[in-house]
C-alpha positions in Angstrom: 0.0 0.0 0.0 2.8 2.4 0.9 4.4 2.1 -2.6 1.1 2.4 -4.4 0.5 5.6 -2.5 3.9 6.9 -3.4 3.4 6.2 -7.1 -0.1 7.8 -6.9 1.3 11.0 -5.3 4.0 11.2 -8.0 1.4 10.8 -10.7 -0.7 13.5 -9.1 2.3 15.9 -9.1 2.9 15.3 -12.8 -0.7 16.0 -13.5 -0.8 19.2 -11.5 2.6 20.8 -12.5 2.4 22.7 -15.7 5.9 24.2 -16.0 4.9 27.8 -15.1 7.6 28.1 -12.4 10.8 26.2 -11.6 10.1 22.7 -10.5 12.1 22.9 -7.3 10.0 25.9 -6.2 6.7 24.2 -7.1 7.7 21.1 -5.2 8.8 23.1 -2.1 5.3 24.7 -2.0 3.6 21.3 -2.6 5.5 19.6 0.3 4.7 22.6 2.5 1.0 22.1 1.8 1.3 18.3 2.4 3.2 18.2 5.7 2.1 14.6 6.3 4.8 13.5 4.0 8.0 12.6 5.7 11.5 13.4 4.6 12.0 10.0 2.9 8.7 10.4 1.0 9.7 13.9 -0.1 13.1 12.7 -1.4 11.6 9.8 -3.2 8.9 11.8 -4.9 11.3 14.5 -5.9 13.6 11.8 -7.4 10.7 10.2 -9.3 9.4 13.5 -10.7 12.8 14.7 -11.8 13.4 11.3 -13.4 10.1 11.7 -15.3 11.3 15.0 -16.8 14.8 13.8 -17.4 13.4 11.5 -20.1 12.6 14.7 -22.0 10.6 14.0 -25.1 11.3 10.2 -25.1 8.3 8.0 -24.2 5.9 10.9 -24.2 3.0 8.4 -24.9 3.8 6.1 -22.1 1.3 6.1 -19.2 2.5 8.5 -16.5 3.0 5.7 -13.9 5.2 3.7 -16.2 7.2 6.7 -17.3 7.8 7.5 -13.6 9.1 4.0 -13.0 11.2 4.2 -16.2 12.8 7.5 -15.1 13.5 6.0 -11.6 15.2 3.1 -13.2 17.3 4.9 -15.8 18.3 7.9 -13.7 19.4 6.2 -10.6 22.3 3.9 -9.7 21.4 2.8 -6.2 18.6 0.3 -5.2 15.1 1.7 -4.9 12.5 -0.1 -2.7 9.6 1.2 -4.8 11.2 -0.2 -8.0 11.7 -3.5 -6.3 8.0 -3.6 -5.5 6.7 -2.7 -9.0 9.6 -3.9 -11.2 11.8 -6.4 -9.4 13.5 -7.4 -12.7 14.5 -3.8 -13.2 15.6 -3.3 -9.7 18.1 -6.2 -10.0 19.8 -4.3 -12.8 19.7 -0.7 -11.5 23.5 -0.7 -10.7 24.5 -1.6 -14.3 26.4 1.0 -16.3 24.0 3.4 -18.0 24.4 2.1 -21.5 23.9 -1.5 -20.4 20.9 -0.5 -18.4 19.4 1.2 -21.5 20.1 -1.8 -23.6 18.3 -4.0 -21.1 15.3 -1.7 -20.9 15.1 -1.6 -24.7 15.1 -5.4 -24.8 12.1 -5.5 -22.5 10.0 -3.2 -24.5 8.7 -5.6 -27.3 7.2 -7.8 -24.6 5.5 -4.9 -22.8 4.2 -2.8 -25.7 2.7 -4.3 -28.9 3.2 -1.4 -31.2 6.8 -0.2 -31.5 5.7 2.9 -33.4 3.2 4.1 -30.7 5.7 6.4 -29.0 6.4 3.9 -26.2 9.7 2.6 -27.6 12.7 4.2 -26.0 15.4 5.9 -28.1 18.0 8.0 -26.4 18.0 10.6 -29.2 14.3 11.2 -28.6 15.2 12.9 -25.3 16.3 16.1 -27.1 14.6 16.1 -30.5 16.1 19.2 -32.0 19.2 17.7 -33.5 19.2 20.0 -36.5 19.2 23.1 -34.3 22.4 22.1 -32.4 25.6 24.1 -32.5 28.6 22.8 -34.4 30.4 19.8 -32.8 27.7 18.9 -30.3 27.4 15.1 -30.1 23.6 14.7 -30.1 23.5 11.2 -28.5 26.1 12.1 -25.8 24.1 15.3 -25.1 20.9 13.3 -24.8 22.5 10.8 -22.4 23.6 13.6 -20.2 20.0 14.4 -19.3 19.8 11.1 -17.4 22.2 12.2 -14.8 22.1 15.4 -12.7 25.2 17.6 -13.2 27.7 17.9 -10.3 28.0 20.9 -8.0 31.0 23.1 -8.9 32.7 25.8 -6.8 35.3 28.3 -7.9 37.9 29.1 -5.1 38.6 32.8 -5.0 42.2 34.0 -5.0 43.9 33.9 -1.7 41.5 31.3 -0.2 42.9 28.1 -1.8 44.6 26.7 1.3 41.8 27.6 3.7 39.1 26.1 1.5 40.9 22.8 1.0 41.7 22.7 4.7 38.0 23.1 5.5 37.1 20.3 3.1 39.5 18.0 4.9 38.3 19.0 8.4 34.7 18.5 7.4 35.4 15.1 5.9 33.6 16.0 2.7 34.0 13.2 0.2 34.2 12.7 -2.6 35.5 15.9 -4.0 37.8 16.7 -6.9 40.1 19.7 -7.3 40.4 20.8 -10.9 43.2 23.2 -11.5 43.5 26.1 -11.3 40.6 26.8 -9.0 37.6 24.5 -9.5 36.0 22.1 -7.1 33.7 19.3 -8.0 31.4 18.3 -5.1 28.5 16.1 -4.4 25.1 17.5 -5.2 23.0 18.5 -2.2 26.0 19.9 -0.3 25.0 22.9 1.7 27.9 25.2 0.7 27.0 27.9 3.3 27.6 25.4 6.1 31.2 25.1 5.3 32.2 28.3 3.4 31.3 32.0 3.0 29.7 32.1 -0.5 31.2 34.8 -2.8 33.9 35.6 -0.3 35.8 32.3 -0.2 34.1 30.4 -3.0 31.7 31.2 -5.8 29.0 28.6 -6.7 29.7 28.5 -10.5 29.4 25.7 -13.0 32.7 24.4 -14.4 31.9 25.5 -17.9 31.0 29.0 -16.7 34.4 29.2 -15.1 36.0 28.6 -18.5 34.8 32.1 -19.5 37.8 33.4 -17.6 40.1 32.5 -20.6 37.9 34.6 -22.9 38.2 37.6 -20.5 42.0 37.4 -20.6 42.6 39.9 -23.4 46.1 40.9 -24.7 45.9 44.4 -23.2 45.4 44.7 -19.4 41.9 46.2 -19.1 41.1 48.9 -16.6 37.4 49.2 -17.3 34.8 46.4 -17.7 31.1 46.3 -18.5 29.0 43.3 -17.6 26.1 44.2 -19.9 23.6 41.5 -19.0 24.8 41.0 -15.4 22.1 38.7 -14.0 23.5 37.2 -10.8 26.9 38.8 -11.3 29.0 35.7 -11.1 31.1 36.6 -14.1 31.7 40.1 -12.8 33.2 38.5 -9.7 35.3 36.3 -12.0 36.5 39.4 -13.9 37.4 41.1 -10.6 39.5 38.1 -9.6 41.3 38.2 -12.9 41.9 42.0 -12.7 41.8 43.2 -9.1 41.9 46.9 -10.0 39.2 46.7 -12.6 36.6 49.5 -12.7 33.4 47.5 -13.0 30.1 48.5 -14.5 27.0 46.3 -14.4 23.7 46.6 -16.1 20.5 44.6 -16.5 17.0 45.1 -17.7 15.7 44.3 -14.3 16.2 46.7 -11.4 15.6 44.0 -8.9 18.6 42.1 -10.2 20.8 45.1 -9.6 19.5 45.5 -6.1 20.3 41.9 -5.3 23.8 42.4 -6.8 24.5 45.0 -4.2 24.6 42.5 -1.3 26.5 39.9 -3.4 29.2 42.3 -4.4 29.6 43.5 -0.9 30.2 39.9 0.2 32.7 39.5 -2.6 34.6 42.6 -1.6 33.5 44.7 -4.6 32.9 48.1 -3.0 33.1 50.5 -6.0 31.2 49.8 -9.1 28.6 51.5 -11.3 25.2 50.1 -12.2 22.4 51.1 -14.4 19.1 49.7 -15.8 19.0 49.4 -19.6 17.1 47.5 -22.2 19.8 46.6 -24.7 17.3 45.5 -27.3 16.4 49.2 -27.8 18.6 51.8 -29.6 20.1 54.1 -29.0 20.8 53.3 -25.4 23.7 55.7 -25.4 24.8 58.3 -27.9 28.5 58.3 -27.1 31.2 55.6 -27.6 31.3 53.1 -24.7 34.2 53.9 -22.4 35.0 50.3 -21.6 38.0 48.3 -22.7 36.3 44.9 -22.1 32.6 44.1 -22.5 30.8 40.9 -21.6 27.4 40.2 -23.1 26.3 37.0 -21.4 23.1 37.2 -23.3 19.6 36.1 -22.3 19.0 32.7 -23.9 17.0 29.5 -23.9 19.3 28.1 -21.3 19.3 24.8 -23.2 22.9 24.0 -22.1 21.7 23.9 -18.4 18.5 21.8 -18.8 20.1 18.7 -17.3 19.8 20.7 -14.0 16.3 21.9 -14.8 14.8 19.1 -17.0 11.3 20.4 -16.7 12.4 23.2 -19.1 13.4 20.6 -21.7 10.0 18.9 -21.3 7.9 22.0 -21.7 10.1 23.9 -24.2 8.5 25.5 -27.2 11.0 25.5 -30.1 9.6 28.8 -31.4 11.5 30.4 -28.5 14.8 29.7 -30.3 14.1 32.3 -32.9 12.7 34.7 -30.4 15.9 34.6 -28.3 18.1 34.8 -31.4 16.3 38.0 -32.6 16.8 39.5 -29.1 20.5 38.5 -29.1 21.0 40.1 -32.5 19.7 43.4 -31.3 21.8 43.3 -28.1 25.0 42.6 -30.0 24.2 45.1 -32.7 23.5 47.9 -30.3 26.7 47.2 -28.3 28.8 47.0 -31.4 27.5 50.3 -32.7 28.8 52.0 -29.6 32.1 50.2 -29.3 35.2 52.4 -29.4 38.5 51.3 -31.1 40.6 48.8 -29.2 37.6 47.5 -27.3 37.0 43.8 -26.7 33.6 42.1 -26.7 33.0 38.6 -25.2 29.6 37.2 -26.3 28.4 34.1 -24.4 25.3 32.0 -23.8 24.4 28.9 -21.9 22.7 27.6 -25.0 23.4 24.7 -27.4 21.4 26.1 -30.3 23.3 27.5 -33.3 20.9 30.3 -33.9 21.9 31.7 -30.5 25.6 30.9 -30.9 27.3 30.6 -34.3 24.7 32.7 -36.1 25.2 35.6 -33.7 29.0 35.3 -34.1 28.6 35.4 -37.8 26.5 38.6 -37.5 29.2 40.2 -35.5 31.8 39.3 -38.1 30.0 39.8 -41.3 27.6 42.7 -40.6 29.0 44.6 -37.6 32.6 44.7 -38.6 34.0 43.0 -35.5 37.2 40.9 -35.7 36.7 37.5 -34.2 39.8 35.9 -32.7 38.2 33.0 -30.8 35.0 30.9 -30.7 34.2 27.8 -28.8 31.3 25.5 -27.8 32.2 24.7 -24.2 30.9 21.2 -23.9 30.0 20.2 -20.4 27.7 17.2 -21.2 30.7 14.8 -21.1 31.9 16.0 -17.7 28.6 16.4 -15.8 28.6 20.1 -16.2 26.6 22.7 -18.2 27.3 23.4 -21.9 28.0 27.0 -23.0 29.2 29.0 -26.0 31.6 31.9 -26.1 33.2 34.1 -28.8 35.6 37.0 -28.5 35.8 40.0 -30.8 37.7 43.2 -31.1 37.2 46.5 -32.8 
């Protein structure tokens, strides 16, 4: 009865959740309203629901209960009592390597479902169906497989705190963890960072691929002024500050609330003097004079498709029409920034997207129509290292 109730609760969650807000926020509210559920039930239900969405667009026609069990099987490596109850033959194989587990599951399907064309046959590449929209060099199958595992937690150790941070890791007995030179830490998901470190002062919670943007910000001439044009949470401004301690930082965003939140984060990070302003970079002219910055970062609003293995509900509910909508927005942002760039200014354009319309096509616009000189472009592939995937290109004028 307990396991039947758990599956019924998970099915009810899938039926009620419509993707209008982040899944973790929705689940938090759901559990608050259902206090009779203990911590074990909450963990299991969260695990099942996330597994359901990790399957993306594969098995969309499978009954919800079966799809929940399939996600629980394919997205976990440790024994699950609920799976032992409903699918003992699957439970026996849950510790298999992922590819072997998928092969076993596929072998079981002909006996379960009579019509292989009904949408109940599992193909890995169905998870992310927009292969033709992918950026250059993205391995479609490997990218799809990455959705079946949650990415790891990454921290960036700030300069001067390396020894203290690693000492605290040892004293706290946190295992496993991996140090990735020069300053990245890979840690278990679910670790409460604030219990061990002071966020933004000692470490920054920042995905490994996002940390790679540092190499794009290292331009030939030592910059004195930096503009983070689409600042959002401000993590890359802190990264720039750590590269160039005497940098004059300016941040902007379309949302005033973001800039208010940045005030506290920058204070924690030791960034006392900076300039901020609200601006909609899709509108022109946002300024009539040449921009007085030697280095500009446009970490543009995007689909976020390179991060969907952390938020798989976004993959499930995604409308592909948004690719073009974001691309048009990005073209306006880059065009308006390029129009105001002074000579000897560097522009780094980045997204956390895997779609070429948001990536290579924007870089082509900058080169071919805006007169910028591109000296580097890269798809930063995180799907093979349990990290996010990003794109970055660097231009000069």
